[in-house]
TORKOL-4160 file (C-alpha; in steps of 0.2 Angstrom, whole numbers, padded with zeros to 4 digits, m for minus):
220
<pt num="1" X="m0176" Y="0109" Z="0174"/>
<pt num="2" X="m0170" Y="0103" Z="0191"/>
<pt num="3" X="m0152" Y="0103" Z="0194"/>
<pt num="4" X="m0150" Y="0084" Z="0195"/>
<pt num="5" X="m0156" Y="0083" Z="0176"/>
<pt num="6" X="m0142" Y="0095" Z="0170"/>
<pt num="7" X="m0127" Y="0087" Z="0164"/>
<pt num="8" X="m0111" Y="0092" Z="0156"/>
<pt num="9" X="m0111" Y="0092" Z="0138"/>
<pt num="10" X="m0130" Y="0095" Z="0136"/>
<pt num="11" X="m0137" Y="0107" Z="0123"/>
<pt num="12" X="m0149" Y="0119" Z="0131"/>
<pt num="13" X="m0158" Y="0135" Z="0127"/>
<pt num="14" X="m0155" Y="0150" Z="0138"/>
<pt num="15" X="m0162" Y="0167" Z="0135"/>
<pt num="16" X="m0169" Y="0159" Z="0119"/>
<pt num="17" X="m0152" Y="0155" Z="0112"/>
<pt num="18" X="m0143" Y="0138" Z="0110"/>
<pt num="19" X="m0129" Y="0135" Z="0123"/>
<pt num="20" X="m0119" Y="0120" Z="0129"/>
<pt num="21" X="m0116" Y="0116" Z="0147"/>
<pt num="22" X="m0098" Y="0114" Z="0150"/>
<pt num="23" X="m0099" Y="0113" Z="0170"/>
<pt num="24" X="m0111" Y="0111" Z="0184"/>
<pt num="25" X="m0106" Y="0118" Z="0201"/>
<pt num="26" X="m0120" Y="0113" Z="0214"/>
<pt num="27" X="m0114" Y="0123" Z="0228"/>
<pt num="28" X="m0117" Y="0139" Z="0219"/>
<pt num="29" X="m0134" Y="0148" Z="0217"/>
<pt num="30" X="m0130" Y="0150" Z="0198"/>
<pt num="31" X="m0124" Y="0133" Z="0197"/>
<pt num="32" X="m0124" Y="0130" Z="0178"/>
<pt num="33" X="m0110" Y="0136" Z="0167"/>
<pt num="34" X="m0114" Y="0138" Z="0149"/>
<pt num="35" X="m0105" Y="0142" Z="0132"/>
<pt num="36" X="m0115" Y="0150" Z="0119"/>
<pt num="37" X="m0113" Y="0141" Z="0103"/>
<pt num="38" X="m0113" Y="0155" Z="0091"/>
<pt num="39" X="m0098" Y="0164" Z="0098"/>
<pt num="40" X="m0091" Y="0153" Z="0113"/>
<pt num="41" X="m0095" Y="0166" Z="0126"/>
<pt num="42" X="m0098" Y="0160" Z="0143"/>
<pt num="43" X="m0113" Y="0163" Z="0154"/>
<pt num="44" X="m0119" Y="0158" Z="0172"/>
<pt num="45" X="m0137" Y="0153" Z="0176"/>
<pt num="46" X="m0148" Y="0142" Z="0187"/>
<pt num="47" X="m0155" Y="0126" Z="0181"/>
<pt num="48" X="m0173" Y="0132" Z="0180"/>
<pt num="49" X="m0168" Y="0145" Z="0167"/>
<pt num="50" X="m0163" Y="0132" Z="0154"/>
<pt num="51" X="m0172" Y="0120" Z="0143"/>
<pt num="52" X="m0164" Y="0104" Z="0136"/>
<pt num="53" X="m0162" Y="0100" Z="0118"/>
<pt num="54" X="m0156" Y="0084" Z="0110"/>
<pt num="55" X="m0147" Y="0088" Z="0093"/>
<pt num="56" X="m0150" Y="0076" Z="0078"/>
<pt num="57" X="m0146" Y="0074" Z="0060"/>
<pt num="58" X="m0151" Y="0089" Z="0049"/>
<pt num="59" X="m0151" Y="0101" Z="0064"/>
<pt num="60" X="m0141" Y="0117" Z="0059"/>
<pt num="61" X="m0133" Y="0130" Z="0070"/>
<pt num="62" X="m0120" Y="0143" Z="0072"/>
<pt num="63" X="m0104" Y="0137" Z="0080"/>
<pt num="64" X="m0090" Y="0150" Z="0083"/>
<pt num="65" X="m0097" Y="0161" Z="0071"/>
<pt num="66" X="m0099" Y="0148" Z="0057"/>
<pt num="67" X="m0114" Y="0139" Z="0051"/>
<pt num="68" X="m0115" Y="0120" Z="0051"/>
<pt num="69" X="m0127" Y="0106" Z="0048"/>
<pt num="70" X="m0127" Y="0089" Z="0057"/>
<pt num="71" X="m0125" Y="0075" Z="0044"/>
<pt num="72" X="m0125" Y="0057" Z="0047"/>
<pt num="73" X="m0124" Y="0051" Z="0028"/>
<pt num="74" X="m0107" Y="0060" Z="0024"/>
<pt num="75" X="m0091" Y="0052" Z="0029"/>
<pt num="76" X="m0079" Y="0063" Z="0040"/>
<pt num="77" X="m0063" Y="0069" Z="0032"/>
<pt num="78" X="m0047" Y="0076" Z="0040"/>
<pt num="79" X="m0050" Y="0093" Z="0046"/>
<pt num="80" X="m0069" Y="0091" Z="0049"/>
<pt num="81" X="m0079" Y="0095" Z="0065"/>
<pt num="82" X="m0089" Y="0081" Z="0073"/>
<pt num="83" X="m0101" Y="0082" Z="0087"/>
<pt num="84" X="m0101" Y="0067" Z="0098"/>
<pt num="85" X="m0120" Y="0062" Z="0101"/>
<pt num="86" X="m0118" Y="0044" Z="0106"/>
<pt num="87" X="m0102" Y="0043" Z="0117"/>
<pt num="88" X="m0095" Y="0026" Z="0121"/>
<pt num="89" X="m0077" Y="0030" Z="0125"/>
<pt num="90" X="m0065" Y="0016" Z="0131"/>
<pt num="91" X="m0052" Y="0019" Z="0145"/>
<pt num="92" X="m0039" Y="0027" Z="0135"/>
<pt num="93" X="m0051" Y="0040" Z="0128"/>
<pt num="94" X="m0057" Y="0057" Z="0136"/>
<pt num="95" X="m0073" Y="0063" Z="0127"/>
<pt num="96" X="m0091" Y="0066" Z="0133"/>
<pt num="97" X="m0108" Y="0070" Z="0127"/>
<pt num="98" X="m0109" Y="0083" Z="0113"/>
<pt num="99" X="m0090" Y="0085" Z="0112"/>
<pt num="100" X="m0085" Y="0095" Z="0097"/>
<pt num="101" X="m0069" Y="0089" Z="0090"/>
<pt num="102" X="m0058" Y="0090" Z="0075"/>
<pt num="103" X="m0054" Y="0074" Z="0064"/>
<pt num="104" X="m0035" Y="0071" Z="0063"/>
<pt num="105" X="m0036" Y="0054" Z="0055"/>
<pt num="106" X="m0049" Y="0043" Z="0047"/>
<pt num="107" X="m0049" Y="0024" Z="0049"/>
<pt num="108" X="m0062" Y="0010" Z="0045"/>
<pt num="109" X="m0071" Y="0009" Z="0061"/>
<pt num="110" X="m0070" Y="0027" Z="0066"/>
<pt num="111" X="m0059" Y="0043" Z="0067"/>
<pt num="112" X="m0044" Y="0049" Z="0078"/>
<pt num="113" X="m0047" Y="0067" Z="0083"/>
<pt num="114" X="m0034" Y="0081" Z="0087"/>
<pt num="115" X="m0037" Y="0076" Z="0105"/>
<pt num="116" X="m0031" Y="0058" Z="0102"/>
<pt num="117" X="m0048" Y="0052" Z="0105"/>
<pt num="118" X="m0053" Y="0036" Z="0095"/>
<pt num="119" X="m0072" Y="0039" Z="0091"/>
<pt num="120" X="m0082" Y="0026" Z="0081"/>
<pt num="121" X="m0092" Y="0032" Z="0066"/>
<pt num="122" X="m0108" Y="0027" Z="0076"/>
<pt num="123" X="m0104" Y="0039" Z="0090"/>
<pt num="124" X="m0104" Y="0055" Z="0081"/>
<pt num="125" X="m0113" Y="0066" Z="0068"/>
<pt num="126" X="m0103" Y="0076" Z="0055"/>
<pt num="127" X="m0104" Y="0095" Z="0057"/>
<pt num="128" X="m0105" Y="0099" Z="0038"/>
<pt num="129" X="m0100" Y="0117" Z="0034"/>
<pt num="130" X="m0115" Y="0128" Z="0029"/>
<pt num="131" X="m0134" Y="0126" Z="0031"/>
<pt num="132" X="m0141" Y="0112" Z="0020"/>
<pt num="133" X="m0157" Y="0116" Z="0011"/>
<pt num="134" X="m0168" Y="0104" Z="0021"/>
<pt num="135" X="m0159" Y="0108" Z="0038"/>
<pt num="136" X="m0168" Y="0113" Z="0054"/>
<pt num="137" X="m0161" Y="0129" Z="0062"/>
<pt num="138" X="m0160" Y="0126" Z="0081"/>
<pt num="139" X="m0150" Y="0143" Z="0085"/>
<pt num="140" X="m0166" Y="0149" Z="0094"/>
<pt num="141" X="m0179" Y="0140" Z="0104"/>
<pt num="142" X="m0192" Y="0153" Z="0097"/>
<pt num="143" X="m0186" Y="0160" Z="0081"/>
<pt num="144" X="m0198" Y="0175" Z="0082"/>
<pt num="145" X="m0193" Y="0180" Z="0099"/>
<pt num="146" X="m0178" Y="0192" Z="0100"/>
<pt num="147" X="m0165" Y="0188" Z="0112"/>
<pt num="148" X="m0158" Y="0200" Z="0125"/>
<pt num="149" X="m0142" Y="0201" Z="0115"/>
<pt num="150" X="m0152" Y="0207" Z="0100"/>
<pt num="151" X="m0160" Y="0221" Z="0110"/>
<pt num="152" X="m0145" Y="0229" Z="0117"/>
<pt num="153" X="m0127" Y="0232" Z="0112"/>
<pt num="154" X="m0117" Y="0217" Z="0118"/>
<pt num="155" X="m0100" Y="0221" Z="0111"/>
<pt num="156" X="m0091" Y="0226" Z="0126"/>
<pt num="157" X="m0083" Y="0209" Z="0129"/>
<pt num="158" X="m0083" Y="0211" Z="0148"/>
<pt num="159" X="m0082" Y="0195" Z="0158"/>
<pt num="160" X="m0095" Y="0191" Z="0171"/>
<pt num="161" X="m0087" Y="0193" Z="0188"/>
<pt num="162" X="m0096" Y="0178" Z="0195"/>
<pt num="163" X="m0086" Y="0167" Z="0182"/>
<pt num="164" X="m0070" Y="0172" Z="0190"/>
<pt num="165" X="m0059" Y="0157" Z="0194"/>
<pt num="166" X="m0057" Y="0152" Z="0212"/>
<pt num="167" X="m0043" Y="0142" Z="0221"/>
<pt num="168" X="m0046" Y="0123" Z="0219"/>
<pt num="169" X="m0054" Y="0124" Z="0201"/>
<pt num="170" X="m0047" Y="0112" Z="0189"/>
<pt num="171" X="m0046" Y="0117" Z="0171"/>
<pt num="172" X="m0041" Y="0108" Z="0154"/>
<pt num="173" X="m0031" Y="0116" Z="0140"/>
<pt num="174" X="m0040" Y="0115" Z="0124"/>
<pt num="175" X="m0032" Y="0104" Z="0111"/>
<pt num="176" X="m0021" Y="0095" Z="0124"/>
<pt num="177" X="m0022" Y="0083" Z="0139"/>
<pt num="178" X="m0016" Y="0096" Z="0151"/>
<pt num="179" X="m0026" Y="0098" Z="0166"/>
<pt num="180" X="m0021" Y="0109" Z="0180"/>
<pt num="181" X="m0028" Y="0117" Z="0196"/>
<pt num="182" X="m0029" Y="0135" Z="0202"/>
<pt num="183" X="m0017" Y="0136" Z="0216"/>
<pt num="184" X="m0016" Y="0155" Z="0219"/>
<pt num="185" X="m0024" Y="0172" Z="0212"/>
<pt num="186" X="m0015" Y="0188" Z="0213"/>
<pt num="187" X="m0024" Y="0203" Z="0205"/>
<pt num="188" X="m0028" Y="0198" Z="0187"/>
<pt num="189" X="m0015" Y="0184" Z="0186"/>
<pt num="190" X="m0019" Y="0166" Z="0189"/>
<pt num="191" X="m0007" Y="0153" Z="0195"/>
<pt num="192" X="m0010" Y="0135" Z="0190"/>
<pt num="193" X="m0001" Y="0119" Z="0195"/>
<pt num="194" X="0013" Y="0114" Z="0184"/>
<pt num="195" X="0020" Y="0131" Z="0182"/>
<pt num="196" X="0006" Y="0139" Z="0172"/>
<pt num="197" X="0003" Y="0158" Z="0175"/>
<pt num="198" X="m0009" Y="0168" Z="0164"/>
<pt num="199" X="m0022" Y="0182" Z="0165"/>
<pt num="200" X="m0040" Y="0178" Z="0171"/>
<pt num="201" X="m0047" Y="0182" Z="0153"/>
<pt num="202" X="m0036" Y="0170" Z="0145"/>
<pt num="203" X="m0041" Y="0156" Z="0157"/>
<pt num="204" X="m0060" Y="0160" Z="0155"/>
<pt num="205" X="m0058" Y="0160" Z="0135"/>
<pt num="206" X="m0067" Y="0144" Z="0131"/>
<pt num="207" X="m0057" Y="0142" Z="0116"/>
<pt num="208" X="m0041" Y="0140" Z="0126"/>
<pt num="209" X="m0046" Y="0132" Z="0143"/>
<pt num="210" X="m0062" Y="0123" Z="0149"/>
<pt num="211" X="m0067" Y="0122" Z="0167"/>
<pt num="212" X="m0068" Y="0103" Z="0173"/>
<pt num="213" X="m0073" Y="0104" Z="0191"/>
<pt num="214" X="m0069" Y="0111" Z="0208"/>
<pt num="215" X="m0061" Y="0101" Z="0222"/>
<pt num="216" X="m0072" Y="0111" Z="0234"/>
<pt num="217" X="m0087" Y="0103" Z="0225"/>
<pt num="218" X="m0079" Y="0085" Z="0226"/>
<pt num="219" X="m0077" Y="0088" Z="0245"/>
<pt num="220" X="m0095" Y="0094" Z="0248"/>
């Protein structure tokens, strides 16, 4: 893929496994930031290393170590995960393509999520727990080709040094509307605007914080 074709939120295959694009930084050689769906680990790559995939009903995959099947027939209930496949937010909402959110309230026209987003029933697919009998597994682009992680021990949990935050990066705290910019870094400690101070590995944990953009990119 060309870089201009890569968009935040897209599902893509990288190293044969299903990932989600959570940021694109054009100014860097490895410009595409990915989250692997099965365990939420983060990875860097270039646009030419990924292949786009459009999720659809009856696709099944592992998300955060649990299996789900995309279902358009079942009604969402409180506590369910949904995948936003057809986003059409209004000015009060903050969600994008393939956002995964938790249902907090169900209404006639749609659902209200734990991020206070109002999402119409026509905008999402329910992530039903488990793999349905007629589902289409999409965890691997080629199910017969072992991934790099399957060929070696990948349990070290070490962070890719190229993913380290830099001054000017803006992050959003998961399950809240808090957005904050990196204003200083000292050793392993990152200082964010608003008085936040936390270790690098916590900021890079995609289940706690997500990268939005860099002010340096905005100025380039």
